[in-house]
C-alpha positions in Angstrom: 0.0 0.1 0.0 2.9 2.4 0.7 4.3 1.7 -2.7 1.0 2.5 -4.3 0.7 5.7 -2.3 4.1 6.9 -3.4 3.9 5.7 -7.1 0.2 6.5 -7.9 -0.4 9.6 -5.8 2.8 11.3 -4.8 5.5 10.8 -7.4 3.7 12.4 -10.4 3.1 15.6 -8.3 6.5 15.8 -6.4 8.8 15.0 -9.2 10.2 11.9 -7.4 12.8 9.6 -8.8 12.2 6.3 -6.9 14.9 3.7 -6.5 13.7 0.2 -5.5 15.9 -1.8 -3.1 15.5 -5.3 -1.6 14.6 -6.2 2.0 14.1 -9.8 2.7 11.7 -10.8 5.5 13.2 -14.2 5.4 16.6 -12.8 6.5 15.1 -10.1 8.7 12.7 -12.3 10.7 14.4 -15.7 10.5 11.1 -17.6 10.7 11.2 -21.2 11.7 11.2 -23.5 8.7 7.8 -25.2 8.5 6.0 -22.3 10.1 3.0 -20.8 8.4 5.2 -17.6 7.8 8.2 -19.4 6.4 6.6 -20.4 3.0 5.5 -16.9 1.9 8.7 -15.2 2.9 10.9 -17.9 1.3 8.9 -17.3 -1.9 9.3 -13.6 -1.8 13.0 -14.0 -0.9 13.3 -15.9 -4.3 11.7 -13.0 -6.0 14.2 -10.7 -4.6 17.0 -12.9 -6.0 15.4 -12.5 -9.4 15.2 -8.7 -9.0 18.9 -8.6 -8.0 19.8 -10.7 -11.0 17.9 -8.2 -13.2 19.5 -5.3 -11.6 23.0 -6.7 -12.1 22.4 -7.4 -15.9 21.0 -4.0 -16.7 23.0 -1.6 -18.9 22.1 1.4 -16.7 20.9 2.1 -13.3 17.8 3.6 -14.8 17.0 0.5 -16.9 17.7 -1.7 -13.8 15.3 0.4 -11.7 12.6 0.3 -14.4 12.9 -3.4 -14.8 12.9 -4.2 -11.1 9.9 -2.0 -10.6 8.0 -3.7 -13.4 8.5 -7.1 -11.9 7.8 -5.8 -8.3 4.5 -4.1 -9.4 3.3 -7.3 -11.3 4.2 -9.6 -8.5 2.4 -7.3 -6.0 -0.7 -7.3 -8.2 -0.7 -11.1 -8.6 -0.1 -11.9 -4.9 -2.3 -9.2 -3.4 -5.1 -8.7 -6.0 -5.2 -12.0 -7.8 -4.3 -14.0 -4.6 -2.0 -16.1 -6.8 0.6 -17.5 -4.4 1.3 -20.4 -6.8 2.7 -18.1 -9.5 5.6 -19.1 -11.7 8.2 -16.4 -11.8 9.1 -17.1 -15.4 5.5 -16.3 -16.5 5.6 -13.1 -14.6 8.8 -12.1 -16.2 7.3 -12.7 -19.6 4.3 -10.8 -18.9 6.4 -7.7 -18.1 8.7 -8.1 -21.1 11.7 -9.5 -19.3 13.7 -12.6 -20.1 12.3 -15.7 -18.4 15.8 -17.1 -17.9 16.0 -14.7 -14.9 13.8 -17.2 -13.1 16.9 -19.3 -12.7 18.0 -16.9 -10.0 15.1 -17.7 -7.7 17.0 -20.5 -6.1 20.6 -19.1 -6.6 22.2 -18.0 -3.4 24.8 -16.0 -5.1 22.2 -13.1 -5.1 21.8 -13.2 -1.3 24.8 -10.9 -0.7 23.1 -8.2 -2.8 20.0 -8.6 -0.9 21.9 -8.3 2.4 23.8 -5.2 1.2 20.5 -3.5 0.3 18.9 -4.5 3.6 21.9 -3.4 5.6 21.8 -0.1 3.9 18.2 0.6 4.7 18.4 -0.7 8.2 21.5 1.5 8.8 19.1 4.5 8.4 16.3 3.2 10.6 17.6 0.6 13.0 17.1 -3.1 13.2 13.8 -3.2 15.2 11.6 -2.4 12.2 10.4 -4.1 9.0 9.2 -2.9 5.7 8.6 -0.5 4.1 11.5 1.8 4.6 11.5 5.2 2.9 14.9 6.9 2.5 15.8 10.3 1.0 18.3 13.2 1.3 16.9 15.8 3.7 17.1 19.6 3.2 20.5 19.5 5.0 21.9 17.0 2.4 21.9 14.2 4.9 20.5 10.8 3.8 17.9 9.7 6.3 15.1 7.2 6.5 12.1 6.0 8.3 10.3 2.7 8.6 6.7 3.2 7.2 4.2 4.7 6.9 2.2 1.5 7.3 -1.2 2.3 5.7 -4.2 0.0 5.0 -5.4 2.0 1.9 -4.1 4.6 -0.4 -5.2 8.0 0.7 -6.9 10.4 -1.7 -4.5 12.6 -3.8 -4.7 15.6 -1.4 -4.2 13.6 1.7 -1.5 11.6 0.0 0.5 14.8 -0.8 -0.1 16.1 2.7 1.2 12.9 4.2 4.3 12.9 1.9 5.0 16.5 2.7 4.8 15.8 6.4 7.1 12.8 6.0 9.5 14.9 4.1 9.4 17.6 6.9 10.0 15.0 9.6 13.2 13.9 7.7 14.7 17.2 8.8 14.1 16.5 12.5 17.0 14.6 13.8 15.4 13.8 17.2 12.2 12.5 15.8 11.7 8.7 16.1 8.2 7.3 16.1 4.4 7.8 15.5 2.1 4.9 16.0 -1.5 4.0 16.6 -3.3 0.6 16.9 -4.3 -0.8 13.6 -8.0 -0.9 12.8 -9.6 -2.5 9.8 -8.2 -4.8 7.1 -6.2 -3.9 4.0 -8.1 -2.3 1.1 -5.9 -3.1 -1.9 -8.1 -1.0 -4.2 -8.2 -1.7 -7.9 -5.7 -3.8 -9.4 -2.7 -1.8 -10.6 -1.9 -1.8 -14.3 
């Protein structure tokens, strides 16, 4: 939901260039093999390996970011909107115009170092007691900073989305600010399937 907030409602109106980085909930949370949580995070960890293989093969960082985003967006739509947990990554790659041979990376541990490096970079900004999403940017003083969140259960309307972004950006300038939180109410409203 946070990605949809930024991509759909904020980026077009705040001239954002978004870079997509990996964070593995398999590495982060180290769930017990065989637990209900293990299967889904093992699967998405494989997706991250594919994304890192795509990133490494791209001619430019802009192409890498475009291709990684295309795969991320389609995976999100299939998992969250279509409820397709049995998807074949090669089919998803083809559907977004990428080489299905990248699917071989899904089970290849050589990509785990790139995932850990991206995770470590994000967590160095926010601490280890958080999860995903992490938003990082350069603040008005030229310092790279980040926050975990925001965690939202639906995408706000455009006006509210921009206000929330502007508030987050302003908080990036406050060195002593650490946390806002309230109890979650209601389920997630994924909205229409992204295209």
